[in-house]
C-alpha positions as CSV (number, residue, x, y, z in Angstrom):
1,M,109.8,106.3,100.9
2,R,111.8,103.9,102.9
3,D,110.3,100.7,104.3
4,T,109.1,101.9,107.6
5,A,107.0,98.9,108.7
6,T,109.9,97.3,110.7
7,D,112.2,100.2,111.7
8,A,109.6,102.6,113.0
9,V,108.4,100.7,116.0
10,S,111.2,101.9,118.2
11,E,111.3,105.4,116.9
12,T,109.9,108.4,118.7
13,I,107.3,110.4,116.8
14,G,106.9,114.1,117.3
15,V,104.2,116.4,116.1
16,R,104.7,120.1,115.3
17,V,103.2,123.0,113.5
18,L,105.1,124.0,110.4
19,D,106.0,127.6,110.0
20,A,105.2,129.4,106.8
21,G,108.9,129.5,105.8
22,E,109.3,125.7,105.8
23,V,106.1,124.4,104.3
24,D,107.3,124.3,100.7
25,G,110.1,122.1,101.6
26,F,107.6,119.5,103.0
27,V,105.6,119.2,99.8
28,P,107.3,116.0,98.6
29,A,107.0,114.2,101.9
30,L,103.4,115.3,102.4
31,S,102.6,114.1,98.9
32,E,104.0,110.7,99.7
33,V,101.6,110.4,102.7
34,L,98.6,111.6,100.8
35,I,99.3,109.3,97.9
36,D,99.7,106.4,100.3
37,C,96.5,107.2,102.1
38,V,94.4,107.5,98.8
39,H,95.9,104.3,97.4
40,A,95.0,102.6,100.7
41,G,91.4,103.6,100.2
42,A,91.0,106.8,102.3
43,S,88.2,109.1,101.1
44,V,90.0,112.4,101.5
45,S,88.8,114.4,98.4
46,F,90.9,112.5,95.8
47,M,90.3,109.7,93.4
48,A,92.7,106.9,92.7
49,P,95.1,106.8,91.1
50,L,96.5,110.0,92.7
51,T,99.4,111.3,90.7
52,R,102.4,113.0,92.2
53,E,101.6,116.1,90.2
54,R,98.1,116.4,91.7
55,A,99.3,115.7,95.2
56,D,102.1,118.3,94.9
57,A,99.6,120.8,93.5
58,F,97.3,120.2,96.5
59,W,100.1,120.7,99.0
60,R,101.4,123.9,97.3
61,K,97.9,125.3,97.6
62,V,97.9,124.3,101.3
63,A,101.3,126.0,101.7
64,E,99.7,129.3,100.3
65,G,97.0,129.0,103.0
66,V,99.7,128.6,105.7
67,R,101.6,131.6,104.4
68,S,98.4,133.7,104.4
69,G,97.4,132.6,107.9
70,E,94.3,130.8,106.7
71,R,95.6,127.4,107.7
72,A,97.9,125.7,110.2
73,L,99.7,122.6,109.0
74,L,100.9,120.0,111.5
75,V,103.2,117.1,110.7
76,A,104.1,113.9,112.6
77,E,107.8,113.1,112.1
78,D,110.1,110.3,113.2
79,T,113.5,111.1,114.8
80,R,115.1,111.5,111.4
81,G,112.5,114.1,110.2
82,H,110.6,111.6,108.0
83,V,106.9,112.7,107.8
84,V,104.6,109.9,108.8
85,G,101.3,111.9,109.2
86,T,99.7,115.3,109.0
87,V,96.6,117.3,109.8
88,Q,95.4,120.8,109.0
89,L,93.5,123.4,110.9
90,V,91.5,125.7,108.7
91,L,91.5,129.0,110.5
92,G,90.0,131.3,108.0
93,Q,86.3,131.4,108.7
94,P,83.5,133.9,108.1
95,E,83.5,136.9,110.3
96,N,80.5,135.6,112.3
97,Q,82.5,132.5,113.2
98,P,85.8,133.7,114.6
99,H,85.7,131.1,117.4
100,R,85.6,128.1,115.0
101,A,88.0,126.1,112.9
102,D,87.8,123.0,110.7
103,V,90.1,120.0,111.1
104,A,91.0,118.7,107.7
105,K,93.1,115.9,106.0
106,M,94.2,114.0,109.1
107,L,96.4,111.5,107.4
108,V,98.7,108.8,108.8
109,H,100.9,106.8,106.4
110,S,99.7,103.2,106.2
111,A,103.0,101.8,107.5
112,F,102.6,103.8,110.8
113,R,98.9,103.2,111.6
114,R,97.7,101.8,115.0
115,R,100.6,103.4,116.9
116,G,98.8,106.4,118.4
117,I,100.0,108.9,115.8
118,G,96.4,109.9,114.8
119,A,95.7,110.6,118.5
120,M,98.9,112.6,118.7
121,L,98.0,114.7,115.7
122,M,94.5,115.3,117.0
123,T,95.8,116.4,120.4
124,A,98.3,118.7,118.8
125,V,95.7,120.2,116.4
126,E,93.4,121.0,119.4
127,K,96.3,122.8,121.1
128,A,97.0,124.7,118.0
129,A,93.4,125.7,117.8
130,L,93.4,127.0,121.3
131,T,96.6,128.9,120.6
132,A,94.8,130.5,117.7
133,G,91.9,131.5,119.9
134,K,89.5,128.8,118.5
135,T,87.1,127.1,120.9
136,L,85.0,125.0,118.5
137,L,86.3,122.5,116.0
138,V,84.4,120.7,113.3
139,L,85.4,117.8,111.0
140,D,83.9,115.3,108.7
141,T,84.8,111.6,108.1
142,V,83.7,108.4,106.6
143,P,81.5,106.8,109.3
144,E,82.3,103.5,111.0
145,L,85.9,103.4,110.0
146,D,89.1,104.0,112.0
147,G,88.9,107.8,111.8
148,E,85.5,108.1,113.3
149,R,86.3,105.6,116.0
150,L,89.4,107.7,116.9
151,Y,87.5,110.9,117.0
152,L,84.8,109.4,119.2
153,R,87.4,108.0,121.6
154,L,88.9,111.5,121.8
155,G,85.7,113.1,122.9
156,W,84.2,114.4,119.6
157,T,80.4,114.6,119.3
158,P,78.7,113.3,116.2
159,V,76.0,115.5,114.8
160,G,74.8,113.7,111.8
161,R,75.4,111.7,108.7
162,V,74.8,112.5,105.0
163,P,74.3,109.4,102.8
164,G,76.3,109.3,99.6
165,F,78.0,112.6,100.4
166,A,81.4,111.7,98.8
167,L,83.1,109.0,96.8
168,M,85.7,106.5,97.9
169,P,88.9,106.7,95.8
170,D,87.6,103.7,93.7
171,G,84.4,105.6,92.8
172,R,82.0,103.9,95.3
173,P,79.7,106.3,97.1
174,C,80.2,106.7,100.8
175,D,78.4,108.4,103.6
176,T,80.0,111.3,105.6
177,A,79.7,111.8,109.3
178,F,80.0,115.3,110.8
179,L,81.5,115.8,114.3
180,Y,82.4,118.7,116.6
181,K,84.4,119.3,119.7
182,K,84.2,122.2,122.1
183,L,87.6,123.2,123.5
184,A,88.2,124.9,126.9
């Protein structure tokens, strides 16, 4: 991954939904973002150190979900097509919850944080949810960190917190906060 800390400031970032035919080609770039986030301490289901093989395997499984229509995968890219962030919309829900989707793995590469990319990804995932006929979104996050602050700022409603629900990448237990957002 190139050194993006200095050259990305002036670049325009765009967010888009990947189509099923192009997802496989994004696996290496998505793995770079995931590995960076885990190694920076993000509790996103993986323990450090996260290997390239494990990250690639995860994204290949996500790609299967996109191809089957169970997931939507969004990426944030700079003007050169370099992936700097991602988020997923889990569309496949039980038959009594056709109106709901889960937001998962909202990740922004550490070199691109605090530039509004997380908010762009969340706005785009809400639009994708509406396009898919979903009117209720649910997510979970580590409380009192940047992610939760972003979600609250974007109008998400907290519903509770489970102590020791997950582990940080270094093995320390962490709480998990659950939030929802009703869409139009």
